[in-house]
N, CA, C and O atoms as a GROMACS GRO file, in nm:
protein
  300
    1MET      N    1   1.446   0.215  -2.665
    1MET     CA    2   1.458   0.213  -2.623
    1MET      C    3   1.318   0.339  -2.571
    1MET      O    4   1.277   0.364  -2.458
    2ASP      N    5   1.283   0.385  -2.678
    2ASP     CA    6   1.149   0.441  -2.687
    2ASP      C    7   1.039   0.357  -2.678
    2ASP      O    8   0.945   0.399  -2.612
    3LYS      N    9   1.030   0.235  -2.736
    3LYS     CA   10   0.920   0.188  -2.701
    3LYS      C   11   0.941   0.109  -2.554
    3LYS      O   12   0.833   0.066  -2.512
    4PHE      N   13   1.017   0.090  -2.497
    4PHE     CA   14   1.052  -0.016  -2.337
    4PHE      C   15   0.980   0.136  -2.262
    4PHE      O   16   0.890   0.105  -2.184
    5ALA      N   17   1.007   0.316  -2.274
    5ALA     CA   18   0.905   0.390  -2.192
    5ALA      C   19   0.796   0.386  -2.213
    5ALA      O   20   0.713   0.423  -2.130
    6GLY      N   21   0.750   0.320  -2.380
    6GLY     CA   22   0.626   0.320  -2.443
    6GLY      C   23   0.475   0.199  -2.335
    6GLY      O   24   0.352   0.198  -2.320
    7ASN      N   25   0.629   0.102  -2.279
    7ASN     CA   26   0.545  -0.042  -2.260
    7ASN      C   27   0.570   0.058  -2.112
    7ASN      O   28   0.460   0.018  -2.075
    8ILE      N   29   0.605   0.128  -2.025
    8ILE     CA   30   0.623   0.172  -1.894
    8ILE      C   31   0.509   0.221  -1.892
    8ILE      O   32   0.411   0.193  -1.824
    9LYS      N   33   0.529   0.309  -1.982
    9LYS     CA   34   0.444   0.436  -1.934
    9LYS      C   35   0.294   0.372  -1.964
    9LYS      O   36   0.218   0.401  -1.871
   10THR      N   37   0.240   0.305  -2.050
   10THR     CA   38   0.146   0.188  -2.050
   10THR      C   39   0.079   0.100  -1.912
   10THR      O   40  -0.021   0.099  -1.840
   11LEU      N   41   0.184   0.045  -1.927
   11LEU     CA   42   0.172  -0.047  -1.748
   11LEU      C   43   0.138   0.000  -1.629
   11LEU      O   44   0.068  -0.045  -1.538
   12ILE      N   45   0.232   0.156  -1.653
   12ILE     CA   46   0.192   0.262  -1.512
   12ILE      C   47   0.009   0.294  -1.504
   12ILE      O   48  -0.061   0.317  -1.406
   13GLU      N   49  -0.031   0.285  -1.660
   13GLU     CA   50  -0.155   0.417  -1.661
   13GLU      C   51  -0.195   0.267  -1.637
   13GLU      O   52  -0.191   0.266  -1.514
   14ALA      N   53  -0.242   0.105  -1.684
   14ALA     CA   54  -0.311  -0.005  -1.701
   14ALA      C   55  -0.304  -0.018  -1.540
   14ALA      O   56  -0.415  -0.056  -1.504
   15VAL      N   57  -0.219  -0.002  -1.428
   15VAL     CA   58  -0.204  -0.003  -1.322
   15VAL      C   59  -0.305   0.046  -1.218
   15VAL      O   60  -0.364  -0.011  -1.126
   16GLN      N   61  -0.303   0.208  -1.274
   16GLN     CA   62  -0.372   0.323  -1.214
   16GLN      C   63  -0.481   0.331  -1.132
   16GLN      O   64  -0.477   0.392  -1.025
   17PRO      N   65  -0.646   0.238  -1.201
   17PRO     CA   66  -0.762   0.252  -1.143
   17PRO      C   67  -0.735   0.128  -1.031
   17PRO      O   68  -0.838   0.100  -0.970
   18TYR      N   69  -0.600   0.037  -0.987
   18TYR     CA   70  -0.617  -0.016  -0.950
   18TYR      C   71  -0.575  -0.038  -0.841
   18TYR      O   72  -0.588  -0.146  -0.784
   19THR      N   73  -0.484   0.123  -0.766
   19THR     CA   74  -0.435   0.166  -0.655
   19THR      C   75  -0.565   0.217  -0.616
   19THR      O   76  -0.601   0.153  -0.517
   20TRP      N   77  -0.650   0.301  -0.648
   20TRP     CA   78  -0.764   0.341  -0.609
   20TRP      C   79  -0.864   0.208  -0.567
   20TRP      O   80  -0.919   0.238  -0.461
   21VAL      N   81  -0.891   0.121  -0.596
   21VAL     CA   82  -0.934  -0.029  -0.515
   21VAL      C   83  -0.867  -0.100  -0.425
   21VAL      O   84  -0.904  -0.205  -0.372
   22VAL      N   85  -0.719  -0.014  -0.399
   22VAL     CA   86  -0.665  -0.124  -0.275
   22VAL      C   87  -0.671  -0.014  -0.160
   22VAL      O   88  -0.651  -0.040  -0.041
   23ILE      N   89  -0.709   0.154  -0.224
   23ILE     CA   90  -0.654   0.259  -0.142
   23ILE      C   91  -0.884   0.249  -0.004
   23ILE      O   92  -0.933   0.259   0.108
   24MET      N   93  -0.910   0.226  -0.133
   24MET     CA   94  -1.051   0.195  -0.135
   24MET      C   95  -1.116   0.097  -0.006
   24MET      O   96  -1.208   0.133   0.069
   25VAL      N   97  -1.057  -0.011  -0.002
   25VAL     CA   98  -1.066  -0.144  -0.010
   25VAL      C   99  -1.000  -0.125   0.185
   25VAL      O  100  -1.068  -0.165   0.279
   26GLY      N  101  -0.865  -0.060   0.204
   26GLY     CA  102  -0.797  -0.059   0.263
   26GLY      C  103  -0.907   0.067   0.396
   26GLY      O  104  -0.920   0.044   0.517
   27LEU      N  105  -0.957   0.167   0.334
   27LEU     CA  106  -1.052   0.214   0.370
   27LEU      C  107  -1.170   0.208   0.476
   27LEU      O  108  -1.212   0.252   0.583
   28ILE      N  109  -1.190   0.139   0.389
   28ILE     CA  110  -1.308   0.060   0.416
   28ILE      C  111  -1.307  -0.072   0.505
   28ILE      O  112  -1.405  -0.124   0.560
   29SER      N  113  -1.177  -0.114   0.507
   29SER     CA  114  -1.150  -0.183   0.584
   29SER      C  115  -1.185  -0.185   0.804
   29SER      O  116  -1.231  -0.253   0.896
   30ILE      N  117  -1.109  -0.038   0.766
   30ILE     CA  118  -1.078   0.027   0.888
   30ILE      C  119  -1.236   0.095   0.923
   30ILE      O  120  -1.293   0.081   1.031
   31GLY      N  121  -1.281   0.158   0.824
   31GLY     CA  122  -1.491   0.238   0.883
   31GLY      C  123  -1.493   0.000   0.934
   31GLY      O  124  -1.454  -0.048   1.041
   32VAL      N  125  -1.518  -0.037   0.879
   32VAL     CA  126  -1.538  -0.192   0.931
   32VAL      C  127  -1.539  -0.229   1.102
   32VAL      O  128  -1.635  -0.252   1.176
   33MET      N  129  -1.393  -0.225   1.131
   33MET     CA  130  -1.336  -0.182   1.239
   33MET      C  131  -1.413  -0.116   1.345
   33MET      O  132  -1.447  -0.173   1.449
   34PHE      N  133  -1.444   0.031   1.309
   34PHE     CA  134  -1.472   0.080   1.374
   34PHE      C  135  -1.654   0.050   1.426
   34PHE      O  136  -1.706   0.073   1.535
   35ALA      N  137  -1.725  -0.018   1.276
   35ALA     CA  138  -1.872  -0.043   1.317
   35ALA      C  139  -1.908  -0.142   1.424
   35ALA      O  140  -1.996  -0.151   1.510
   36ILE      N  141  -1.764  -0.242   1.370
   36ILE     CA  142  -1.843  -0.350   1.498
   36ILE      C  143  -1.771  -0.320   1.616
   36ILE      O  144  -1.662  -0.272   1.649
   37PRO      N  145  -1.921  -0.386   1.693
   37PRO     CA  146  -1.875  -0.312   1.804
   37PRO      C  147  -1.794  -0.413   1.951
   37PRO      O  148  -1.842  -0.489   2.036
   38SER      N  149  -1.652  -0.362   1.922
   38SER     CA  150  -1.587  -0.443   1.991
   38SER      C  151  -1.472  -0.314   2.005
   38SER      O  152  -1.423  -0.237   1.921
   39GLU      N  153  -1.455  -0.330   2.145
   39GLU     CA  154  -1.339  -0.226   2.197
   39GLU      C  155  -1.156  -0.291   2.112
   39GLU      O  156  -1.084  -0.221   2.041
   40LYS      N  157  -1.133  -0.412   2.146
   40LYS     CA  158  -1.041  -0.481   2.051
   40LYS      C  159  -1.084  -0.428   1.896
   40LYS      O  160  -0.997  -0.359   1.842
   41ALA      N  161  -1.198  -0.450   1.824
   41ALA     CA  162  -1.167  -0.445   1.702
   41ALA      C  163  -1.124  -0.228   1.658
   41ALA      O  164  -1.066  -0.185   1.558
   42HIS      N  165  -1.180  -0.145   1.779
   42HIS     CA  166  -1.187  -0.044   1.770
   42HIS      C  167  -1.010   0.037   1.738
   42HIS      O  168  -0.957   0.114   1.657
   43GLN      N  169  -0.961  -0.069   1.901
   43GLN     CA  170  -0.796  -0.013   1.868
   43GLN      C  171  -0.700  -0.079   1.748
   43GLN      O  172  -0.593  -0.036   1.707
   44ALA      N  173  -0.776  -0.201   1.705
   44ALA     CA  174  -0.692  -0.218   1.618
   44ALA      C  175  -0.708  -0.133   1.447
   44ALA      O  176  -0.633  -0.127   1.350
   45GLY      N  177  -0.852  -0.076   1.478
   45GLY     CA  178  -0.871   0.018   1.358
   45GLY      C  179  -0.784   0.172   1.339
   45GLY      O  180  -0.734   0.241   1.249
   46LYS      N  181  -0.807   0.172   1.524
   46LYS     CA  182  -0.718   0.327   1.565
   46LYS      C  183  -0.529   0.283   1.542
   46LYS      O  184  -0.442   0.360   1.503
   47ALA      N  185  -0.517   0.174   1.573
   47ALA     CA  186  -0.353   0.139   1.527
   47ALA      C  187  -0.307   0.134   1.385
   47ALA      O  188  -0.189   0.150   1.354
   48SER      N  189  -0.404   0.112   1.297
   48SER     CA  190  -0.392   0.104   1.182
   48SER      C  191  -0.417   0.213   1.062
   48SER      O  192  -0.346   0.220   0.961
   49ALA      N  193  -0.524   0.293   1.088
   49ALA     CA  194  -0.558   0.385   1.005
   49ALA      C  195  -0.426   0.480   0.989
   49ALA      O  196  -0.400   0.502   0.871
   50PRO      N  197  -0.352   0.529   1.067
   50PRO     CA  198  -0.215   0.600   1.026
   50PRO      C  199  -0.169   0.476   0.923
   50PRO      O  200  -0.204   0.522   0.814
   51TRP      N  201  -0.122   0.372   0.902
   51TRP     CA  202  -0.022   0.276   0.804
   51TRP      C  203  -0.126   0.298   0.712
   51TRP      O  204  -0.095   0.312   0.594
   52ILE      N  205  -0.251   0.302   0.746
   52ILE     CA  206  -0.295   0.241   0.546
   52ILE      C  207  -0.315   0.439   0.571
   52ILE      O  208  -0.239   0.442   0.668
   53ILE      N  209  -0.354   0.573   0.556
   53ILE     CA  210  -0.359   0.656   0.484
   53ILE      C  211  -0.145   0.637   0.432
   53ILE      O  212  -0.104   0.601   0.321
   54VAL      N  213  -0.113   0.652   0.476
   54VAL     CA  214   0.040   0.661   0.459
   54VAL      C  215   0.064   0.553   0.341
   54VAL      O  216   0.080   0.611   0.233
   55GLY      N  217   0.071   0.400   0.331
   55GLY     CA  218   0.022   0.364   0.246
   55GLY      C  219  -0.030   0.426   0.127
   55GLY      O  220   0.030   0.438   0.020
   56SER      N  221  -0.160   0.469   0.157
   56SER     CA  222  -0.211   0.475   0.046
   56SER      C  223  -0.173   0.626  -0.050
   56SER      O  224  -0.228   0.656  -0.155
   57LEU      N  225  -0.070   0.701   0.015
   57LEU     CA  226  -0.020   0.869  -0.005
   57LEU      C  227   0.041   0.777  -0.089
   57LEU      O  228  -0.007   0.767  -0.202
   58PHE      N  229   0.193   0.664  -0.041
   58PHE     CA  230   0.274   0.597  -0.119
   58PHE      C  231   0.239   0.611  -0.256
   58PHE      O  232   0.254   0.691  -0.349
   59ILE      N  233   0.152   0.437  -0.216
   59ILE     CA  234   0.058   0.364  -0.384
   59ILE      C  235   0.041   0.542  -0.499
   59ILE      O  236   0.110   0.571  -0.596
   60ALA      N  237  -0.031   0.595  -0.459
   60ALA     CA  238  -0.081   0.692  -0.502
   60ALA      C  239  -0.007   0.764  -0.605
   60ALA      O  240  -0.032   0.787  -0.724
   61GLY      N  241   0.165   0.814  -0.473
   61GLY     CA  242   0.240   0.940  -0.559
   61GLY      C  243   0.300   0.870  -0.633
   61GLY      O  244   0.282   0.904  -0.750
   62ALA      N  245   0.411   0.726  -0.611
   62ALA     CA  246   0.476   0.636  -0.665
   62ALA      C  247   0.432   0.579  -0.848
   62ALA      O  248   0.500   0.540  -0.943
   63VAL      N  249   0.259   0.604  -0.820
   63VAL     CA  250   0.154   0.546  -0.962
   63VAL      C  251   0.197   0.721  -1.024
   63VAL      O  252   0.241   0.727  -1.139
   64TYR      N  253   0.187   0.823  -0.962
   64TYR     CA  254   0.118   0.945  -1.041
   64TYR      C  255   0.253   0.990  -1.116
   64TYR      O  256   0.253   1.029  -1.232
   65ILE      N  257   0.400   0.978  -1.012
   65ILE     CA  258   0.531   1.018  -1.004
   65ILE      C  259   0.595   0.926  -1.159
   65ILE      O  260   0.678   0.957  -1.244
   66GLY      N  261   0.530   0.834  -1.144
   66GLY     CA  262   0.609   0.724  -1.293
   66GLY      C  263   0.524   0.727  -1.391
   66GLY      O  264   0.557   0.658  -1.487
   67ASN      N  265   0.391   0.804  -1.403
   67ASN     CA  266   0.326   0.826  -1.528
   67ASN      C  267   0.374   0.953  -1.526
   67ASN      O  268   0.318   0.980  -1.632
   68TRP      N  269   0.436   1.068  -1.495
   68TRP     CA  270   0.467   1.177  -1.548
   68TRP      C  271   0.604   1.131  -1.557
   68TRP      O  272   0.628   1.120  -1.678
   69ILE      N  273   0.700   1.100  -1.492
   69ILE     CA  274   0.793   1.102  -1.566
   69ILE      C  275   0.787   1.028  -1.664
   69ILE      O  276   0.852   1.086  -1.752
   70PHE      N  277   0.728   0.888  -1.723
   70PHE     CA  278   0.756   0.853  -1.871
   70PHE      C  279   0.652   0.918  -1.918
   70PHE      O  280   0.588   0.839  -1.988
   71GLY      N  281   0.607   1.014  -1.917
   71GLY     CA  282   0.518   1.106  -2.035
   71GLY      C  283   0.614   1.180  -2.015
   71GLY      O  284   0.590   1.249  -2.114
   72LYS      N  285   0.757   1.255  -1.948
   72LYS     CA  286   0.862   1.321  -2.017
   72LYS      C  287   0.974   1.274  -2.062
   72LYS      O  288   1.087   1.320  -2.078
   73ILE      N  289   0.926   1.179  -2.079
   73ILE     CA  290   1.074   1.094  -2.128
   73ILE      C  291   1.077   1.113  -2.261
   73ILE      O  292   0.976   1.180  -2.278
   74THR      N  293   1.130   1.096  -2.374
   74THR     CA  294   1.150   1.106  -2.512
   74THR      C  295   1.245   1.068  -2.583
   74THR      O  296   1.320   1.163  -2.606
   75PHE      N  297   1.296   0.924  -2.654
   75PHE     CA  298   1.396   0.875  -2.686
   75PHE      C  299   1.437   0.967  -2.845
   75PHE      O  300   1.539   0.940  -2.907
   0.00000   0.00000   0.00000
């Protein structure tokens, strides 16, 4: 069981840098929507910005909480 927890911890640590990539892509896409001189793009950016922020917090929180939990587990 200790090997299983170690494998999960390794998986979480491997995924952690990619979560920041996903977050940055989401924020950059919102920035591009605001940079395009189109009212439709601005409205789409305004509508999706809160969901990008909530999703970013969810992804980062899940990775950090998972890392913390499997860091505390000892068998």
